[in-house]
C-alpha positions in Angstrom: -18.3 -68.5 -166.2 -19.2 -71.7 -168.0 -19.6 -74.1 -165.1 -23.0 -75.7 -165.3 -25.4 -78.0 -163.4 -23.2 -80.9 -164.4 -21.1 -80.1 -161.3 -24.2 -80.3 -159.1 -24.7 -83.9 -160.4 -21.1 -84.8 -159.8 -21.2 -83.6 -156.2 -23.9 -86.1 -155.4 -21.7 -89.1 -156.4 -18.7 -90.7 -154.6 -16.2 -93.1 -156.0 -12.6 -93.9 -155.1 -9.6 -91.7 -155.7 -6.7 -93.9 -156.6 -6.2 -96.9 -158.9 -3.7 -99.0 -160.6 -2.5 -98.6 -164.2 0.1 -100.1 -166.4 2.9 -98.2 -164.8 2.0 -98.7 -161.2 1.3 -102.4 -161.8 4.8 -102.9 -163.2 6.5 -100.9 -160.4 4.7 -103.0 -157.6 5.3 -106.4 -159.2 8.6 -106.1 -161.0 11.5 -108.2 -159.7 14.2 -106.6 -161.8 16.8 -106.7 -159.1 19.2 -109.0 -157.3 18.1 -109.5 -153.7 18.9 -112.5 -151.5 21.8 -114.1 -149.7 25.2 -112.3 -149.9 26.7 -115.2 -151.9 23.9 -114.9 -154.4 24.2 -111.1 -154.6 28.0 -111.3 -154.9 27.6 -113.5 -158.0 25.1 -111.2 -159.6 22.3 -113.6 -159.0 23.8 -116.1 -161.4 23.6 -119.4 -159.5 20.7 -121.2 -161.2 22.9 -123.9 -162.6 25.5 -124.0 -159.9 23.0 -124.2 -157.1 23.8 -125.0 -153.4 22.5 -121.6 -152.3 18.9 -121.2 -151.1 18.4 -117.8 -152.9 19.1 -119.6 -156.2 15.7 -121.2 -156.1 14.3 -117.9 -157.2 16.0 -118.6 -160.6 15.8 -122.4 -160.7 14.0 -124.5 -158.1 16.2 -127.5 -159.0 19.3 -125.7 -157.7 18.3 -126.9 -154.2 19.3 -130.4 -155.3 23.0 -129.4 -155.1 22.7 -129.3 -151.3 24.2 -132.3 -149.5 23.8 -131.0 -145.9 21.1 -129.1 -144.0 21.5 -125.4 -144.0 20.1 -122.4 -142.2 20.8 -118.7 -143.1 19.6 -115.2 -142.8 20.5 -111.9 -144.5 20.4 -108.3 -143.6 21.2 -105.3 -145.8 21.5 -101.6 -146.1 20.7 -99.5 -149.2 21.6 -96.0 -150.2 20.1 -94.1 -153.0 22.5 -92.1 -155.2 20.3 -89.1 -155.9 19.3 -86.5 -153.3 15.9 -87.4 -151.8 13.1 -85.0 -151.1 13.4 -83.0 -147.9 12.8 -85.1 -144.8 13.0 -88.4 -146.6 15.9 -90.9 -145.8 18.7 -91.6 -148.2 19.8 -94.8 -146.3 17.4 -97.6 -145.4 17.9 -100.9 -143.5 16.5 -104.1 -145.0 15.7 -107.7 -143.9 16.4 -109.6 -147.1 16.3 -113.3 -146.5 15.6 -116.2 -144.0 15.8 -119.8 -145.1 16.1 -123.5 -144.1 17.2 -126.5 -146.2 16.8 -130.2 -145.3 18.6 -132.8 -147.3 17.9 -136.6 -147.0 18.8 -139.7 -149.0 16.0 -141.9 -150.2 18.2 -144.4 -151.9 21.9 -144.7 -152.8 21.3 -142.8 -156.0 18.4 -140.5 -155.1 18.3 -137.6 -152.7 15.3 -135.4 -151.6 15.9 -131.8 -150.6 13.3 -129.6 -149.0 13.6 -125.9 -148.5 11.6 -122.9 -147.4 12.9 -119.4 -147.9 11.5 -115.9 -147.2 13.2 -113.5 -149.5 12.7 -109.8 -150.4 11.9 -109.5 -154.2 11.5 -105.7 -154.4 12.2 -102.8 -152.2 10.0 -99.7 -152.7 11.9 -97.4 -150.4 12.8 -94.4 -152.6 12.4 -90.6 -152.8 13.0 -88.2 -155.6 12.3 -84.6 -156.7 11.7 -83.2 -160.2 10.9 -79.8 -161.6 11.2 -77.5 -164.6 11.0 -73.8 -165.2 10.2 -74.4 -168.9 6.7 -75.8 -169.2 6.1 -73.6 -172.2 2.4 -73.4 -171.4 1.8 -77.2 -171.1 -0.3 -77.9 -168.0 -1.5 -80.8 -166.0 -4.8 -79.0 -165.7 -5.2 -79.1 -169.5 -4.8 -82.8 -169.5 -7.4 -83.2 -166.8 -9.7 -80.9 -168.8 -9.3 -83.1 -171.8 -10.2 -86.2 -169.9 -13.2 -84.5 -168.3 -14.3 -83.4 -171.8 -14.2 -87.0 -173.0 -16.0 -88.4 -170.0 -18.2 -85.6 -168.5 -20.3 -88.0 -166.4 -17.4 -89.3 -164.3 -17.7 -89.4 -160.5 -17.2 -86.4 -158.2 -14.2 -88.3 -156.6 -12.3 -88.6 -159.9 -9.3 -86.4 -160.4 -10.5 -84.5 -163.5 -13.8 -83.8 -161.7 -12.1 -82.4 -158.6 -9.9 -80.2 -160.8 -13.0 -79.0 -162.5 -14.6 -78.1 -159.2 -11.3 -76.3 -158.1 -11.6 -74.1 -161.3 -8.2 -75.2 -162.6 -9.8 -75.1 -166.1 -13.0 -73.8 -167.6 -12.0 -70.4 -166.2 -14.1 -67.2 -166.1 -14.7 -65.7 -169.6 -11.7 -63.7 -170.8 -9.2 -65.2 -168.4 -6.4 -67.5 -169.7 -3.3 -68.9 -168.2 0.3 -69.7 -169.2 1.9 -72.4 -167.2 5.6 -71.7 -166.7 7.0 -74.1 -164.1 6.4 -77.1 -161.9 7.9 -78.8 -158.9 7.3 -82.4 -157.9 8.3 -84.9 -155.2 7.3 -88.5 -154.5 8.2 -90.6 -151.5 7.6 -94.4 -151.6 8.2 -97.1 -149.1 7.2 -100.7 -148.7 8.2 -104.1 -150.0 7.5 -107.2 -152.0 8.4 -110.5 -150.2 8.2 -114.0 -151.6 7.9 -117.1 -149.4 9.2 -120.0 -151.5 8.4 -123.6 -150.5 10.5 -126.0 -152.5 11.0 -129.8 -153.1 13.8 -131.1 -155.3 14.8 -134.6 -156.3 18.5 -135.3 -157.2 19.2 -138.5 -159.1 22.8 -139.8 -159.4 24.0 -136.2 -159.1 23.3 -135.8 -162.8 19.6 -134.9 -162.9 17.9 -132.5 -160.6 14.2 -131.7 -160.8 12.5 -129.2 -158.5 9.2 -127.4 -157.9 8.6 -124.2 -155.9 5.3 -122.8 -154.7 5.7 -119.1 -154.2 3.5 -116.9 -151.9 4.1 -113.2 -152.3 3.2 -110.4 -149.8 3.2 -106.8 -150.9 2.8 -103.5 -149.0 3.2 -100.2 -150.9 2.9 -96.6 -149.5 3.3 -93.4 -151.5 3.0 -89.6 -150.9 3.2 -87.1 -153.7 3.0 -83.4 -154.3 2.8 -81.6 -157.7 3.0 -77.7 -157.7 2.3 -75.8 -160.9 3.0 -72.1 -161.5 0.5 -70.4 -163.8 0.3 -66.7 -164.8 -3.1 -65.4 -165.6 -3.7 -63.1 -168.6 -5.5 -60.7 -166.2 -2.3 -60.3 -164.1 -3.1 -62.8 -161.4 -0.9 -65.8 -160.4 -3.1 -68.9 -160.6 -0.7 -71.5 -159.3 -2.1 -74.6 -157.6 -1.0 -77.8 -155.7 -2.0 -81.4 -156.0 -1.2 -83.7 -153.1 -1.9 -87.4 -152.7 -1.4 -90.2 -150.2 -2.2 -93.8 -151.1 -1.6 -97.3 -149.8 -1.9 -100.7 -151.5 -1.5 -104.2 -150.0 -2.0 -107.7 -151.3 -0.9 -111.3 -151.8 0.1 -113.4 -154.8 0.7 -117.0 -155.8 3.0 -118.6 -158.4 4.6 -121.8 -159.3 8.2 -122.4 -160.6 9.3 -125.6 -162.3 13.0 -126.2 -163.0 15.5 -128.8 -163.9 19.3 -129.1 -164.0 21.2 -131.7 -166.1 24.8 -132.8 -166.0 25.0 -134.5 -169.4 28.6 -135.8 -169.2 29.4 -138.1 -166.4 33.0 -137.1 -165.8 32.4 -133.4 -166.4 31.0 -130.8 -163.8 29.4 -128.8 -166.6 25.6 -128.5 -166.3 22.7 -126.6 -167.7 19.3 -125.7 -166.4 15.9 -124.6 -167.5 13.0 -122.9 -165.6 9.4 -122.0 -166.2 7.8 -119.5 -163.8 4.0 -119.1 -164.1 2.4 -115.6 -163.7 1.8 -114.5 -160.2 -1.9 -114.0 -159.5 -2.1 -111.0 -157.2 -5.2 -109.9 -155.3 -4.7 -106.2 -154.2 -6.6 -103.8 -152.1 -6.3 -100.0 -152.2 -6.8 -98.6 -148.7 -7.1 -95.1 -147.2 -6.1 -93.2 -150.3 -6.9 -89.6 -151.2 -5.9 -86.6 -153.2 -6.4 -82.9 -152.6 -6.2 -79.7 -154.7 -5.1 -76.3 -153.4 -6.7 -73.7 -155.7 -6.6 -69.9 -155.9 -10.4 -70.1 -156.6 -12.8 -70.4 -153.7 -16.2 -71.8 -154.4 -18.9 -69.5 -152.9 -22.1 -71.3 -154.1 -24.6 -71.5 -156.9 -26.4 -68.4 -158.2 -29.9 -69.5 -159.0 -30.9 -66.4 -160.9 -27.8 -66.4 -163.1 -27.6 -70.2 -163.1 -23.8 -70.1 -162.6 -21.4 -71.2 -159.9 -19.7 -68.3 -158.2 -16.0 -68.3 -157.3 -13.8 -65.7 -155.6 -10.1 -65.3 -156.5 -8.1 -65.5 -153.3 -5.4 -63.0 -152.3 -1.7 -63.9 -152.1 -0.9 -66.8 -149.8 -4.5 -68.1 -149.5 -5.8 -71.2 -151.2 -9.1 -73.1 -151.2 -8.8 -76.9 -150.5 -10.7 -79.4 -152.6 -10.4 -82.9 -151.1 -11.4 -86.2 -152.6 -13.8 -88.5 -150.7 -12.4 -90.3 -147.7 -12.2 -94.0 -146.9 -12.1 -95.2 -150.5 -11.2 -98.8 -151.3 -10.7 -100.7 -154.5 -10.1 -104.4 -154.9 -8.3 -105.4 -158.1 -6.2 -108.3 -159.5 -3.0 -108.3 -161.4 -1.8 -111.3 -163.5 2.0 -110.8 -163.9 3.9 -112.1 -166.9 5.3 -115.6 -167.7 9.0 -116.0 -167.3 11.4 -118.4 -169.0 15.0 -119.0 -168.0 18.1 -120.9 -169.2 21.3 -121.4 -167.2 24.8 -122.9 -167.8 27.5 -123.3 -165.2 30.5 -125.4 -164.2 33.4 -125.7 -161.7 37.1 -126.0 -162.3 38.6 -128.1 -159.7 37.7 -127.0 -156.2 38.7 -123.4 -156.5 36.7 -121.8 -159.4 33.0 -121.8 -160.4 31.1 -119.8 -163.0 27.5 -119.4 -164.1 25.8 -117.6 -167.0 22.0 -117.2 -167.4 19.3 -115.7 -169.6 15.7 -114.8 -168.7 12.8 -113.5 -170.8 9.7 -112.0 -169.2 6.5 -111.4 -171.2 6.0 -108.0 -169.5 3.7 -106.7 -172.2 1.1 -109.4 -171.5 0.5 -108.4 -167.8 -3.2 -108.4 -167.2 -5.5 -106.5 -164.8 -9.1 -107.0 -163.6 -11.5 -106.8 -160.7 -13.0 -109.5 -158.4 -16.4 -110.9 -159.5 -17.4 -112.3 -156.1 -16.3 -112.5 -152.5 -16.0 -115.3 -150.0 -15.5 -115.2 -146.2 -11.7 -114.8 -146.6 -11.8 -111.7 -148.8 -11.6 -111.0 -152.5 -12.0 -113.7 -155.0 -9.4 -114.5 -157.7 -12.1 -114.8 -160.3 -12.0 -111.5 -162.1 -13.6 -109.3 -164.8 -10.8 -108.4 -167.2 -9.9 -104.7 -167.8 -9.6 -105.0 -171.5 -8.7 -101.3 -172.0 -5.9 -101.5 -169.4 -4.5 -104.7 -171.0 -4.4 -103.0 -174.4 -2.6 -100.0 -172.9 -0.1 -102.4 -171.3 0.6 -104.2 -174.6 1.0 -100.8 -176.3 3.3 -99.4 -173.6 5.4 -102.3 -172.3 7.7 -104.7 -174.1 9.3 -108.1 -173.3 12.2 -107.8 -170.9 15.5 -109.6 -171.4 17.8 -110.4 -168.4 21.4 -111.6 -168.7 23.4 -112.4 -165.6 26.9 -113.8 -165.1 29.0 -114.5 -162.0 32.0 -116.4 -160.7 33.5 -117.5 -157.4 37.2 -118.2 -156.7 38.6 -119.9 -153.6 42.3 -119.3 -153.1 42.0 -121.5 -149.9 39.0 -123.7 -149.0 37.8 -121.5 -146.2 37.8 -118.2 -148.2 36.0 -117.1 -151.4 35.9 -114.0 -153.5 33.0 -113.3 -156.0 31.9 -111.0 -158.7 28.9 -110.7 -161.0 27.1 -108.7 -163.6 23.3 -108.4 -164.2 21.5 -106.6 -167.1 17.8 -105.9 -167.6 16.6 -104.3 -170.8 14.2 -101.4 -170.6 10.6 -102.4 -169.9 8.8 -99.5 -171.7 8.7 -98.9 -175.4 10.3 -95.7 -176.7 6.8 -94.3 -177.5 5.3 -95.2 -174.1 3.0 -92.8 -172.3 0.4 -93.0 -169.6 -2.8 -92.5 -171.6 -5.4 -91.8 -168.9 -8.2 -91.3 -171.5 -8.7 -95.0 -172.0 -12.1 -96.5 -171.2 -10.9 -98.2 -168.0 -12.8 -98.5 -164.7 -9.4 -97.8 -163.0 -9.1 -94.3 -164.5 -12.1 -93.2 -162.4 -9.8 -93.8 -159.4 -6.6 -92.2 -160.5 -4.9 -89.8 -158.1 -2.1 -88.4 -160.1 -0.9 -87.9 -163.7 2.8 -88.5 -163.5 4.7 -91.5 -165.0 8.3 -92.4 -165.8 9.8 -94.4 -168.6 12.4 -96.6 -167.1 15.7 -97.2 -168.9 17.8 -100.4 -168.9 19.3 -101.6 -165.6 22.9 -102.6 -165.1 24.2 -104.1 -161.9 27.8 -104.8 -160.8 28.4 -106.9 -157.7 31.4 -108.1 -155.7 31.6 -110.2 -152.5 33.5 -112.5 -150.3 32.9 -115.3 -147.8 34.4 -117.3 -145.0 33.6 -120.8 -143.8 34.7 -122.7 -140.7 33.3 -125.8 -139.1 29.9 -125.4 -140.6 29.5 -121.7 -139.9 29.8 -119.2 -142.7 29.6 -115.5 -143.2 29.2 -113.7 -146.6 29.2 -110.1 -147.5 28.4 -108.4 -150.8 28.2 -105.0 -152.4 25.8 -104.2 -155.3 25.8 -101.1 -157.5 22.5 -100.8 -159.4 22.6 -98.2 -162.2 19.4 -97.0 -163.9 17.9 -93.8 -165.3 14.4 -92.8 -166.3 12.5 -90.1 -168.2 10.0 -88.5 -165.8 6.8 -86.8 -167.1 4.6 -84.9 -164.6 1.6 -85.4 -167.0 0.7 -86.5 -170.6 0.7 -83.6 -173.1 -1.2 -85.4 -175.8 -4.5 -83.8 -175.0 -3.4 -80.3 -174.2 -6.4 -78.4 -175.7 -9.1 -81.1 -176.1 -12.5 -79.8 -175.1 -11.0 -76.5 -173.7 -10.6 -73.2 -175.4 -7.0 -72.9 -176.6 -7.0 -69.3 -175.4 -7.0 -70.6 -171.8 -3.7 -72.5 -172.2 -1.1 -70.7 -174.3 1.5 -73.3 -175.6 4.9 -72.2 -177.0 6.6 -75.6 -177.6 5.9 -78.8 -179.6 6.1 -81.2 -176.7 6.7 -81.4 -172.9 10.4 -82.2 -172.2 10.9 -85.0 -169.7 13.3 -84.7 -166.8 16.1 -87.3 -166.5 16.1 -89.1 -163.2 19.0 -90.8 -161.5 17.7 -94.1 -159.9 21.2 -95.5 -159.0 21.5 -97.4 -155.7 24.2 -98.9 -153.6 23.6 -101.9 -151.3 25.6 -103.9 -148.8 24.3 -107.2 -147.5 25.5 -109.6 -144.9 24.6 -113.3 -144.6 25.2 -115.5 -141.6 24.6 -119.3 -141.8 25.3 -122.7 -140.5 25.5 -126.1 -142.3 24.6 -129.2 -140.2 
């Protein structure tokens, strides 16, 4: 057995066991969805130029200037994932989506000030999925971990490759090899990303509207995962193993949005808008996260005379557990991308309205780092940049295009019907992969090896609303269609630093599994204008 005293040195160290990377940073900060009031959802989120709906300030802060009366509203929703969840996980989830107030006042005959505050969900992390394949063709998660450990043999005992090394998932006894044949996987996530928008808009002569929004974000993310790999030993043994993890992240963010709407022709309702949204500066904390391997090899101790570590192969149904250290925390910062938007919209009489918008997000320029100092209130926003992670983000991600369109028709003044469409281009490049061999501090803390390359998102929405004496009620349905290619691990380093005889590979590459991420949502808004 080739285990050496390196393991003894590793066992004396302790670092965290979970961290952020390019993929998880995107999944926790992306707002590629339409969430808000039912009127806003029913029009596909295309209200940045039309305005007069509090959720529209998420696209253009100046849209609040179209309010002429005070307004109060709240929104509840229910979501159903299309694909079958993991056993025990819910398919249907309730959601609190929006709560807002608007106050309109006239400063002069030509000028109106409008204030607004809106708490709105920006992302919903509630989801569950399973994956698996009976055709691994010898590709193994353990081989990837062996490769990373071969590149960085001095990593901490708490790091995932080091724990796999201790569990004897690679560097096997002399003469023993494995062929990985199948895997099963599940992940359950829950949590949310809320934004509190505080807005001030000035409307002049109902032709020029200028607004600014300060956004405060609140994020909570929870995830549990299990990866199970079946491996057949060349000595006739079955050397399957499990990897389980549980991790939690929470944090806050701050951003600014500046927007304007112009009605260039005095006797025409046509208007256009522009918006600039700064990056959101997030300060995150990983809390109470861990991972655990269940191995067929039980560590018995160190043989001083032979200078080797001694392991015993366990009989059927028995496994040795190798846990990561407890109580690990990691503070880190994420600097989300800049976003630019343009909107056009108009009305036809009092019965028809339409809006079309375009957004570009510089997703490939998302940055990550670590606090350099602390004050009495917690982590500092000053950070040491993670250059390697930023390079991985730039190589993996690409700018995201968003096109949205919507219309509203009122056959009678009290009743409206709506429809909308929303498209987001895919955020990952075709060649994207989670390279965990980069020289990043975060990779010391990684708890899993899986990743998914998301496809483009298409959303279709319909809705209707009723108004009477200031009270109003709106309802909307949203169908969100998206697929992704799921990889349980990266196969790029299959045999690096490990004898090829230990991992027999019979294919050129690991085949991804196609995941169905489609969702259905119904939302209800109740409000009052006064």
